[in-house]
N, C-alpha and C positions, 0 to 999 in steps of 0.2 A: 152442312157437312156431308161429304161423300165418304163412303166406307169401302176400303179395299181389303178383301179376304183372299189369302192364298190357300188353295186347297190341294192336298195330295193324299188320296186314299184315307180320308178322315171318317169314312163310314157315316154314321148318323149324326155325328158331331157338327158337320157343316150345316145340316138342316136345322138343328137346334139353335145354332149360332144365328143363322139368318132369320129364323122365325122370332128370336128375341128382339129383333130390331123393330118389328111390328110396323114396317113401312114408314118409320120415322125418317129415314134417309135412303138415298140410293145406295145399293150394294153392288159393287163390282166383284165378282167372284172369278178369280184367275185360277183355272184348273191346270195343274202341272201334270198332264197326261195320266190321270188316275186310271186305275184298272179295276176299281171296286164299285163302280156305278154311282159313287157319291155325288159326282157333278150333275148327273141326270136327276138326282133327288131335289135339286134346288132350281133347275132350269125353268121350271114352269111357275115358280113362285113370283107373286107381284113385287115389283120394285127391284128385281135382281137382273143384272146384266152378266151373263155368263160368257167369259172369254176362255176359250179352250186353246191351251198351248200344245204344240205338237210333240213337245218333249219335256222333261222336267227341267225348268229353267233355274231351279234354286229359288230361295226366298226373296233375296234383294232384287234380282232381275225381274221376277214375277211381279213384285210390288211396283216396280218402275213401269212395267207394262200396264198394270191395273190403273195406275195414276194417269196414264195417257187417255183414259176413258172417263176421267172425272172433270168436273167443271167448277166445283165450289171453292170458296176461299180457305177451307179447312178440310184436311184429309185425315181420317182415322184408319190406321192399319191395325186390323183385328185378327187374331188367330182363330182358326176354325174350331179350337177346343175352348174357346171363350164365349161368353154371352153377356149381354147387357141387361140391367134392371130397368124399371119403368122410368126412372129419372136420370140414368147414367149419362146419356147423351145430352140432354138438356142442361144439366148442371156443369158438366165438363165444358160444354160449348160457351155457356154463360161466363165461366171463368176466363176463357181465352178472349172473349169479346169485351171484357171489362177494360176500360181505357188504362187503368192502373197496371194492367198486366200486358201492356203493348210490347214489352221486351221479352215476353215468354215465347219461345219458338216451339217448344215441345212440352206436352202435358201428359201425365199418366195418372192412374187412379189406383185405389186400393183393391187388390185382387184377392178374392176368397175361393176356397175349394168347396167340395161337397159337404164338408163338415163344419164350414164356417171359419176354418183356419185362415189367417191372413198371411199371404205369401210374402217372403222376403224378396221383393221384386226390383229393388233399385241397386245401383252399383256405383262404385267409384271408378274413375278412369284408371285402367291398369298401369302398373309400373313393371319394369323388369323384375325387381325383387318380389313384387306381388305374384308374378307368374311363377317364380321359383318357389315361393311359399305354397302355392297351390300344387306345384308338380311334386313336391315332397310330402304334401299333406298337412303342413303346419297350420294352414288356415282352418282346418277342422277343429283345432284346439284353441287357436288364437284368430278368430274371424277378422279382426282389424288388420291383419297382415295381408289378407286378400283383397280382391276388389269387389266381391259380393258383400253387401251390407247386411250380413246375417245377424250381426250383434244388435241391430236396431229393430224394434218391434213394429216399425211402420205404422205407428199410431198417431202421427201428426203431419200436418202439411208443411212441406219445406222444399227449398231449392236442393236439387241433387245433381250429380254429374250426369246420371243416366236413369231412365225409366225403361223397363222391359218392353220389348217390341210386341208383346202379346196385346197391349192396348197402347197405342203410340199415336197420340193426336198432334198433328203438325200443321203449322200455317203453310199454305201453298207457297206463299212468297219465300219462305225459308226453304222449302223443298225444291222449288225451282232454282233458287240462287245456288244451292249446293249440288245441283245436278242429280238429285235423288240419291238412292243407295248406290254404293260402290259394288258394281256387279262382279268384281273379282272375288268377293266372298259369296261362295255358293250357299252356305248355310252357317249361321252363327257369327256374331260380332259385327255384322253389317249395320245393325241398329246402334251398337256402341260406337262404331266408327262415325256414324251419322251424328250422333250426339256430340262427339268430340269436335267435329268439324263445325257444328252449329255453335258450340261454346267459343271456338276460335274466332268465329264470325261475330261474336258479341251477343248471342242469344242465350236465354236462361232456360233450363229444363226444371219443371216443377212436378212434385208428387202430391196429389190431392188425397188426403186421408179421409175426407168427409164425403167422397164420391166412391161408390163401389161398383165392381163388375165381377163376373164369375170367370174363373180360369182353372181348367182341370189340371194343367201342367203336364210337360212331357210331350204331349201332342202325338202326332203320327210318327215322329222320329223314334218313339219307343218300339216301333215295329223292326227297326234295323239298328240295333244297338251298337255293333262293331263299326258300321259305317257312320253312325252318329258320332262316335268318338273320333273317328278319323276326320270328319268334317270339322269338329271342334278343334282338334290339334292343328289341322292345316290353317284354319282361320286365325289361330293364335299366332302362328309364324308370319302370316301375311300382315297381321295387325302390327306385330313388333317391327317388321321390316319397313312398314309404312310410317310408324309414328315414333319409333325409338331410334336413337343414334346407333352407330356401328357397335359400340360396346354393349348397349342394351339389347340389341338384337342378337348378339353373340351369346350373351348370358341366357336369353330366352330360349335360344336353340339348344344350348347345352342342358338346360334344365328339362326342356320338353323331350329332347331326343335321347338323352342318356340317363337322367335320374327318374323321370316319371314312369317309364315302363317298369322299372324295378320296384318303385314304390307302390304301383298299382298291382303288380304281381304279388308282392308281399302282403298287401291288403286282401287280395283274393284268396291267397293261401291260408291267411289268418281266419278268413270266414269259411274256409273249406269249400270254396266255390270254383269248381273246375270250369264252369261256364263262363264266369267273369274273367278268369285267367285266359281262357281261349279267346274271348272277345277282345281282351286288351291286345293280345299278340296279333290277332286278325286285323285290328285297326292300325297297328304300327307296321304290319306288312304293307298295307295300302299306303301309309305315309311315306315309308322308305321307297316304295315304287314311284310315288309322285315326285319326290324331291329332285331327282336328276332332271325330270321334265321341267320343273320350275327354274332350276339353276341354269340349265343349258338352253331351254327353249322358251322360257317365260310363261309356261302354262300354269295358270292359277286356278283352274276349275277342273 
């Protein structure tokens, strides 16, 4: 197994992540032009190959670059705010290598935070109406309406549509056949898009509840909340355009561009959070500025 970790200003998290591997596997760290010195913190560690990008490539494109430096039959894409336990890699790889699981293309594991809380890390493939439910906040009250599997405690091993990209174990044959991650997604939903294409090609995705890893959650994107929301909204529109028909795409656009800014503003005001309100409209300013470039020039990043 080779491990690809994309780093962007992750501070000490990236060192903790790499050190948890304990030289069990080769680690390819792709640094997206960090400015905090985090890349230098792992450059001298044994078993690490540091690939320095000259600019922030985004997650999917950086993962693809890292994969070019790997040679094993299995690739693990691991977030810098994640870490593995002593038996995480051995047990997840054993599952993939079991002949009875030959049709499993993607594997994820149970992710826990500092308090031991199990993250709701799996998802259903989105639908236009699911995006509408999310845009107006209905999935907060009725989780099954959205694509996040928040209603399920993640306490059993099962086939799922998608496992989170924080721990994303993939067969190289599947990764190569699908051409890696779609680089039009700068950040968010590139892993979901990959899972959907893998399913369409006949591969299963499996969540392992009896194998654990650590994941802080949020990661370095917490540093830029407004831009993080912008990336999420933009990726949603790109995903809908790619996978939904014209009607589904139009419905997603209407919900995302017209309903969601109002619902987010109402939620922020209800919480008396001027910061959240400001971040919402800063994100939408970026989105509306990008839209004409996408429509008329095909700019996706």
